[in-house]
Backbone atoms as SQL, in Angstrom:
CREATE TABLE atoms (id INTEGER PRIMARY KEY, chain TEXT, resi INTEGER, resn TEXT, atom TEXT, x REAL, y REAL, z REAL);
INSERT INTO atoms VALUES
  (1, 'A', 1, 'MET', 'N', 149.940, -12.330, -32.656),
  (2, 'A', 1, 'MET', 'CA', 150.628, -13.179, -33.440),
  (3, 'A', 1, 'MET', 'C', 149.822, -13.733, -34.815),
  (4, 'A', 2, 'SER', 'N', 150.230, -13.887, -35.911),
  (5, 'A', 2, 'SER', 'CA', 149.508, -14.472, -36.953),
  (6, 'A', 2, 'SER', 'C', 149.917, -15.763, -37.363),
  (7, 'A', 3, 'MET', 'N', 149.292, -16.547, -37.882),
  (8, 'A', 3, 'MET', 'CA', 149.669, -17.963, -38.176),
  (9, 'A', 3, 'MET', 'C', 149.490, -18.063, -39.692),
  (10, 'A', 4, 'GLN', 'N', 150.141, -19.030, -40.085),
  (11, 'A', 4, 'GLN', 'CA', 149.949, -19.618, -41.629),
  (12, 'A', 4, 'GLN', 'C', 148.967, -20.684, -41.706),
  (13, 'A', 5, 'LYS', 'N', 148.233, -20.983, -42.913),
  (14, 'A', 5, 'LYS', 'CA', 147.578, -21.878, -43.011),
  (15, 'A', 5, 'LYS', 'C', 148.390, -23.214, -42.935),
  (16, 'A', 6, 'GLY', 'N', 147.624, -24.205, -42.111),
  (17, 'A', 6, 'GLY', 'CA', 148.364, -25.501, -41.868),
  (18, 'A', 6, 'GLY', 'C', 149.095, -25.614, -40.543),
  (19, 'A', 7, 'ALA', 'N', 149.418, -24.504, -40.100),
  (20, 'A', 7, 'ALA', 'CA', 150.258, -24.307, -38.602),
  (21, 'A', 7, 'ALA', 'C', 149.461, -25.384, -37.588),
  (22, 'A', 8, 'ARG', 'N', 150.728, -25.912, -37.046),
  (23, 'A', 8, 'ARG', 'CA', 150.195, -26.709, -35.829),
  (24, 'A', 8, 'ARG', 'C', 150.101, -25.951, -34.615),
  (25, 'A', 9, 'LEU', 'N', 148.981, -26.110, -33.726),
  (26, 'A', 9, 'LEU', 'CA', 148.654, -25.661, -32.607),
  (27, 'A', 9, 'LEU', 'C', 149.150, -26.523, -31.678),
  (28, 'A', 10, 'ASP', 'N', 149.713, -25.836, -30.512),
  (29, 'A', 10, 'ASP', 'CA', 150.157, -26.470, -29.262),
  (30, 'A', 10, 'ASP', 'C', 148.928, -26.541, -28.220),
  (31, 'A', 11, 'THR', 'N', 148.910, -27.730, -27.383),
  (32, 'A', 11, 'THR', 'CA', 147.897, -27.765, -26.236),
  (33, 'A', 11, 'THR', 'C', 148.455, -26.974, -25.135),
  (34, 'A', 12, 'ASN', 'N', 147.599, -26.575, -24.238),
  (35, 'A', 12, 'ASN', 'CA', 147.784, -25.883, -23.217),
  (36, 'A', 12, 'ASN', 'C', 148.361, -24.820, -23.315),
  (37, 'A', 13, 'LYS', 'N', 148.628, -23.858, -23.931),
  (38, 'A', 13, 'LYS', 'CA', 149.350, -22.959, -24.204),
  (39, 'A', 13, 'LYS', 'C', 148.293, -21.638, -24.041),
  (40, 'A', 14, 'THR', 'N', 148.504, -20.152, -24.064),
  (41, 'A', 14, 'THR', 'CA', 147.831, -19.299, -23.843),
  (42, 'A', 14, 'THR', 'C', 146.881, -19.111, -24.976),
  (43, 'A', 15, 'PRO', 'N', 145.545, -18.573, -24.531),
  (44, 'A', 15, 'PRO', 'CA', 144.342, -18.614, -25.385),
  (45, 'A', 15, 'PRO', 'C', 144.687, -17.910, -26.560),
  (46, 'A', 16, 'LEU', 'N', 144.169, -18.289, -27.616),
  (47, 'A', 16, 'LEU', 'CA', 144.280, -17.635, -29.005),
  (48, 'A', 16, 'LEU', 'C', 143.191, -16.571, -29.225),
  (49, 'A', 17, 'LEU', 'N', 143.529, -15.492, -29.945),
  (50, 'A', 17, 'LEU', 'CA', 142.441, -14.645, -30.232),
  (51, 'A', 17, 'LEU', 'C', 142.016, -14.508, -31.396),
  (52, 'A', 18, 'LEU', 'N', 140.821, -14.484, -32.049),
  (53, 'A', 18, 'LEU', 'CA', 140.265, -14.438, -33.466),
  (54, 'A', 18, 'LEU', 'C', 139.668, -13.134, -33.482),
  (55, 'A', 19, 'LYS', 'N', 140.114, -12.195, -33.954),
  (56, 'A', 19, 'LYS', 'CA', 139.467, -10.639, -34.230),
  (57, 'A', 19, 'LYS', 'C', 138.306, -10.731, -35.078),
  (58, 'A', 20, 'GLU', 'N', 138.453, -11.400, -36.090),
  (59, 'A', 20, 'GLU', 'CA', 137.272, -11.582, -37.032),
  (60, 'A', 20, 'GLU', 'C', 137.479, -12.677, -38.021),
  (61, 'A', 21, 'GLY', 'N', 136.591, -12.873, -38.560),
  (62, 'A', 21, 'GLY', 'CA', 136.631, -14.035, -39.549),
  (63, 'A', 21, 'GLY', 'C', 136.218, -15.523, -39.129),
  (64, 'A', 22, 'LEU', 'N', 136.644, -16.377, -39.884),
  (65, 'A', 22, 'LEU', 'CA', 136.482, -17.777, -39.513),
  (66, 'A', 22, 'LEU', 'C', 137.893, -18.528, -39.734),
  (67, 'A', 23, 'VAL', 'N', 138.078, -19.585, -38.594),
  (68, 'A', 23, 'VAL', 'CA', 139.304, -20.254, -38.594),
  (69, 'A', 23, 'VAL', 'C', 138.673, -21.831, -38.167),
  (70, 'A', 24, 'GLU', 'N', 139.107, -22.858, -39.245),
  (71, 'A', 24, 'GLU', 'CA', 138.740, -24.298, -39.068),
  (72, 'A', 24, 'GLU', 'C', 140.018, -24.869, -38.530),
  (73, 'A', 25, 'ILE', 'N', 139.927, -25.637, -37.427),
  (74, 'A', 25, 'ILE', 'CA', 140.955, -26.240, -36.624),
  (75, 'A', 25, 'ILE', 'C', 140.392, -27.674, -36.891),
  (76, 'A', 26, 'LYS', 'N', 141.414, -28.462, -37.199),
  (77, 'A', 26, 'LYS', 'CA', 141.226, -29.952, -37.497),
  (78, 'A', 26, 'LYS', 'C', 142.295, -30.874, -36.402),
  (79, 'A', 27, 'PHE', 'N', 141.671, -31.516, -35.793),
  (80, 'A', 27, 'PHE', 'CA', 142.625, -32.350, -34.567),
  (81, 'A', 27, 'PHE', 'C', 143.115, -33.490, -35.009),
  (82, 'A', 28, 'ASP', 'N', 143.851, -34.074, -34.701),
  (83, 'A', 28, 'ASP', 'CA', 144.545, -35.302, -34.944),
  (84, 'A', 28, 'ASP', 'C', 143.366, -36.517, -34.852),
  (85, 'A', 29, 'ASN', 'N', 142.392, -36.274, -34.270),
  (86, 'A', 29, 'ASN', 'CA', 141.406, -37.447, -34.255),
  (87, 'A', 29, 'ASN', 'C', 140.213, -37.114, -35.414),
  (88, 'A', 30, 'ASN', 'N', 140.346, -36.249, -36.263),
  (89, 'A', 30, 'ASN', 'CA', 139.672, -35.836, -37.424),
  (90, 'A', 30, 'ASN', 'C', 138.625, -34.883, -36.893),
  (91, 'A', 31, 'ALA', 'N', 138.277, -34.306, -35.617),
  (92, 'A', 31, 'ALA', 'CA', 137.327, -33.699, -35.283),
  (93, 'A', 31, 'ALA', 'C', 137.621, -32.401, -35.936),
  (94, 'A', 32, 'ARG', 'N', 136.841, -31.476, -36.561),
  (95, 'A', 32, 'ARG', 'CA', 136.908, -30.235, -37.248),
  (96, 'A', 32, 'ARG', 'C', 135.820, -29.250, -36.332),
  (97, 'A', 33, 'VAL', 'N', 136.653, -27.848, -35.767),
  (98, 'A', 33, 'VAL', 'CA', 136.027, -27.116, -35.188),
  (99, 'A', 33, 'VAL', 'C', 136.194, -25.700, -36.066),
  (100, 'A', 34, 'THR', 'N', 135.117, -25.179, -36.134),
  (101, 'A', 34, 'THR', 'CA', 134.957, -23.746, -36.876),
  (102, 'A', 34, 'THR', 'C', 134.791, -22.836, -35.823),
  (103, 'A', 35, 'VAL', 'N', 135.727, -21.700, -35.759),
  (104, 'A', 35, 'VAL', 'CA', 135.578, -20.670, -34.602),
  (105, 'A', 35, 'VAL', 'C', 135.259, -19.408, -35.556),
  (106, 'A', 36, 'GLU', 'N', 134.189, -18.782, -35.220),
  (107, 'A', 36, 'GLU', 'CA', 133.889, -17.482, -35.576),
  (108, 'A', 36, 'GLU', 'C', 134.406, -16.080, -34.890),
  (109, 'A', 37, 'GLY', 'N', 134.990, -15.606, -35.176),
  (110, 'A', 37, 'GLY', 'CA', 135.470, -14.266, -34.569),
  (111, 'A', 37, 'GLY', 'C', 134.263, -12.904, -34.439),
  (112, 'A', 38, 'PRO', 'N', 134.639, -12.397, -33.405),
  (113, 'A', 38, 'PRO', 'CA', 135.721, -12.276, -32.508),
  (114, 'A', 38, 'PRO', 'C', 135.463, -13.448, -31.445),
  (115, 'A', 39, 'ALA', 'N', 136.518, -14.115, -31.041),
  (116, 'A', 39, 'ALA', 'CA', 136.359, -15.137, -30.312),
  (117, 'A', 39, 'ALA', 'C', 137.917, -15.381, -29.676),
  (118, 'A', 40, 'GLU', 'N', 137.730, -16.052, -28.473),
  (119, 'A', 40, 'GLU', 'CA', 138.945, -16.395, -27.680),
  (120, 'A', 40, 'GLU', 'C', 138.928, -17.788, -27.318),
  (121, 'A', 41, 'PHE', 'N', 139.859, -18.681, -27.809),
  (122, 'A', 41, 'PHE', 'CA', 139.823, -20.015, -27.385),
  (123, 'A', 41, 'PHE', 'C', 140.991, -20.708, -27.166),
  (124, 'A', 42, 'GLN', 'N', 141.048, -21.949, -26.724),
  (125, 'A', 42, 'GLN', 'CA', 142.436, -22.329, -26.189),
  (126, 'A', 42, 'GLN', 'C', 142.358, -23.923, -26.626),
  (127, 'A', 43, 'ILE', 'N', 143.237, -24.510, -27.256),
  (128, 'A', 43, 'ILE', 'CA', 143.151, -26.135, -27.429),
  (129, 'A', 43, 'ILE', 'C', 143.827, -26.588, -26.185),
  (130, 'A', 44, 'VAL', 'N', 142.863, -27.489, -25.261),
  (131, 'A', 44, 'VAL', 'CA', 143.171, -27.804, -24.118),
  (132, 'A', 44, 'VAL', 'C', 144.288, -29.112, -24.053),
  (133, 'A', 45, 'ASP', 'N', 143.565, -29.996, -25.083),
  (134, 'A', 45, 'ASP', 'CA', 143.986, -31.452, -24.992),
  (135, 'A', 45, 'ASP', 'C', 143.782, -31.845, -26.551),
  (136, 'A', 46, 'ILE', 'N', 144.279, -33.098, -26.891),
  (137, 'A', 46, 'ILE', 'CA', 144.165, -33.572, -28.193),
  (138, 'A', 46, 'ILE', 'C', 142.694, -33.830, -28.706),
  (139, 'A', 47, 'ASP', 'N', 142.029, -33.781, -27.457),
  (140, 'A', 47, 'ASP', 'CA', 140.469, -33.841, -27.748),
  (141, 'A', 47, 'ASP', 'C', 139.428, -32.959, -27.097),
  (142, 'A', 48, 'MET', 'N', 140.073, -31.881, -26.929),
  (143, 'A', 48, 'MET', 'CA', 139.223, -30.783, -26.197),
  (144, 'A', 48, 'MET', 'C', 139.794, -29.456, -26.613),
  (145, 'A', 49, 'ILE', 'N', 138.719, -28.390, -26.732),
  (146, 'A', 49, 'ILE', 'CA', 138.770, -27.065, -27.010),
  (147, 'A', 49, 'ILE', 'C', 138.179, -26.082, -25.900),
  (148, 'A', 50, 'LYS', 'N', 138.638, -25.238, -25.541),
  (149, 'A', 50, 'LYS', 'CA', 137.875, -24.394, -24.411),
  (150, 'A', 50, 'LYS', 'C', 137.560, -22.921, -25.216),
  (151, 'A', 51, 'LEU', 'N', 136.373, -22.693, -25.107),
  (152, 'A', 51, 'LEU', 'CA', 135.840, -21.212, -25.945),
  (153, 'A', 51, 'LEU', 'C', 135.714, -20.255, -25.001),
  (154, 'A', 52, 'ASN', 'N', 136.562, -19.263, -24.710),
  (155, 'A', 52, 'ASN', 'CA', 136.356, -18.281, -23.642),
  (156, 'A', 52, 'ASN', 'C', 135.182, -17.285, -23.940),
  (157, 'A', 53, 'TYR', 'N', 135.262, -16.922, -25.345),
  (158, 'A', 53, 'TYR', 'CA', 133.885, -16.207, -25.762),
  (159, 'A', 53, 'TYR', 'C', 133.863, -16.619, -27.451),
  (160, 'A', 54, 'GLY', 'N', 132.708, -16.106, -27.916),
  (161, 'A', 54, 'GLY', 'CA', 132.817, -16.280, -29.224),
  (162, 'A', 54, 'GLY', 'C', 131.759, -17.540, -29.699),
  (163, 'A', 55, 'ARG', 'N', 131.723, -17.885, -30.927),
  (164, 'A', 55, 'ARG', 'CA', 130.976, -18.939, -31.438),
  (165, 'A', 55, 'ARG', 'C', 131.956, -19.963, -31.996),
  (166, 'A', 56, 'LEU', 'N', 131.399, -21.303, -32.088),
  (167, 'A', 56, 'LEU', 'CA', 132.156, -22.320, -32.794),
  (168, 'A', 56, 'LEU', 'C', 130.874, -23.404, -33.148),
  (169, 'A', 57, 'TYR', 'N', 131.442, -24.035, -33.869),
  (170, 'A', 57, 'TYR', 'CA', 130.714, -25.219, -34.669),
  (171, 'A', 57, 'TYR', 'C', 131.572, -26.489, -34.753),
  (172, 'A', 58, 'SER', 'N', 131.284, -27.685, -34.518),
  (173, 'A', 58, 'SER', 'CA', 132.210, -28.594, -34.518),
  (174, 'A', 58, 'SER', 'C', 131.583, -29.649, -35.246),
  (175, 'A', 59, 'ARG', 'N', 132.154, -30.705, -36.092),
  (176, 'A', 59, 'ARG', 'CA', 131.780, -31.900, -36.595),
  (177, 'A', 59, 'ARG', 'C', 132.711, -32.739, -35.954),
  (178, 'A', 60, 'VAL', 'N', 132.297, -33.944, -35.198),
  (179, 'A', 60, 'VAL', 'CA', 132.889, -34.975, -34.876),
  (180, 'A', 60, 'VAL', 'C', 132.697, -36.206, -35.318),
  (181, 'A', 61, 'PRO', 'N', 133.520, -36.729, -35.940),
  (182, 'A', 61, 'PRO', 'CA', 133.330, -38.241, -36.560),
  (183, 'A', 61, 'PRO', 'C', 133.383, -39.207, -35.547),
  (184, 'A', 62, 'SER', 'N', 133.038, -40.481, -35.840),
  (185, 'A', 62, 'SER', 'CA', 132.843, -41.720, -34.733),
  (186, 'A', 62, 'SER', 'C', 134.407, -41.763, -34.204),
  (187, 'A', 63, 'GLU', 'N', 135.539, -41.642, -34.722),
  (188, 'A', 63, 'GLU', 'CA', 136.763, -41.920, -34.496),
  (189, 'A', 63, 'GLU', 'C', 137.322, -41.010, -33.280),
  (190, 'A', 64, 'ALA', 'N', 136.491, -39.715, -33.401),
  (191, 'A', 64, 'ALA', 'CA', 136.651, -38.807, -32.309),
  (192, 'A', 64, 'ALA', 'C', 135.957, -39.033, -31.175),
  (193, 'A', 65, 'TYR', 'N', 135.262, -40.054, -30.657),
  (194, 'A', 65, 'TYR', 'CA', 134.237, -40.281, -29.699),
  (195, 'A', 65, 'TYR', 'C', 134.820, -39.556, -28.352),
  (196, 'A', 66, 'GLY', 'N', 134.213, -38.823, -27.756),
  (197, 'A', 66, 'GLY', 'CA', 134.411, -37.997, -26.420),
  (198, 'A', 66, 'GLY', 'C', 135.234, -36.901, -26.637),
  (199, 'A', 67, 'PHE', 'N', 135.045, -36.241, -27.801),
  (200, 'A', 67, 'PHE', 'CA', 135.637, -34.763, -27.800),
  (201, 'A', 67, 'PHE', 'C', 134.609, -33.883, -27.073),
  (202, 'A', 68, 'GLN', 'N', 135.508, -32.842, -26.701),
  (203, 'A', 68, 'GLN', 'CA', 134.572, -31.932, -25.759),
  (204, 'A', 68, 'GLN', 'C', 134.883, -30.392, -26.260),
  (205, 'A', 69, 'VAL', 'N', 134.024, -29.844, -25.883),
  (206, 'A', 69, 'VAL', 'CA', 133.920, -28.196, -26.110),
  (207, 'A', 69, 'VAL', 'C', 133.486, -27.884, -24.499),
  (208, 'A', 70, 'SER', 'N', 134.519, -26.972, -23.993),
  (209, 'A', 70, 'SER', 'CA', 134.247, -26.516, -22.732),
  (210, 'A', 70, 'SER', 'C', 134.109, -24.861, -22.770),
  (211, 'A', 71, 'THR', 'N', 133.127, -24.307, -22.206),
  (212, 'A', 71, 'THR', 'CA', 132.855, -23.126, -21.878),
  (213, 'A', 71, 'THR', 'C', 132.970, -22.738, -20.364),
  (214, 'A', 72, 'LYS', 'N', 132.615, -21.327, -20.297),
  (215, 'A', 72, 'LYS', 'CA', 132.495, -20.789, -18.859),
  (216, 'A', 72, 'LYS', 'C', 131.444, -21.526, -18.045),
  (217, 'A', 73, 'HIS', 'N', 130.087, -22.132, -18.828),
  (218, 'A', 73, 'HIS', 'CA', 129.158, -22.483, -18.040),
  (219, 'A', 73, 'HIS', 'C', 128.620, -23.813, -18.550),
  (220, 'A', 74, 'ALA', 'N', 129.443, -24.352, -19.171),
  (221, 'A', 74, 'ALA', 'CA', 129.262, -25.797, -19.647),
  (222, 'A', 74, 'ALA', 'C', 130.526, -26.836, -20.110),
  (223, 'A', 75, 'ARG', 'N', 130.077, -27.943, -20.149),
  (224, 'A', 75, 'ARG', 'CA', 131.335, -28.887, -20.861),
  (225, 'A', 75, 'ARG', 'C', 130.332, -29.926, -21.748),
  (226, 'A', 76, 'ILE', 'N', 130.629, -29.980, -23.139),
  (227, 'A', 76, 'ILE', 'CA', 129.881, -30.701, -24.103),
  (228, 'A', 76, 'ILE', 'C', 130.662, -31.773, -24.336),
  (229, 'A', 77, 'THR', 'N', 130.305, -32.831, -24.235),
  (230, 'A', 77, 'THR', 'CA', 131.092, -34.098, -24.733),
  (231, 'A', 77, 'THR', 'C', 130.302, -34.875, -25.861),
  (232, 'A', 78, 'ASP', 'N', 131.071, -35.017, -27.029),
  (233, 'A', 78, 'ASP', 'CA', 130.415, -35.862, -27.943),
  (234, 'A', 78, 'ASP', 'C', 130.145, -37.546, -27.595),
  (235, 'A', 79, 'LEU', 'N', 129.189, -37.900, -27.677),
  (236, 'A', 79, 'LEU', 'CA', 129.063, -39.456, -27.302),
  (237, 'A', 79, 'LEU', 'C', 128.598, -39.923, -28.650);
């Protein structure tokens, strides 16, 4: 499945696969996550992303306090 720029992603749906390149995801709380392909990830909640594999970088402003990144081996919470 391919998506258009600005498409809204649903929470708790099947994982998304990024074969190559970069994608930036802006959450409603203004947290921004850049995912680098190849990667598989899932938007779990309005303030949480799960990374099954791949790389990501997040920028979390103060209004997104508590934003979480979950992986197979860790859960990182921005405080």
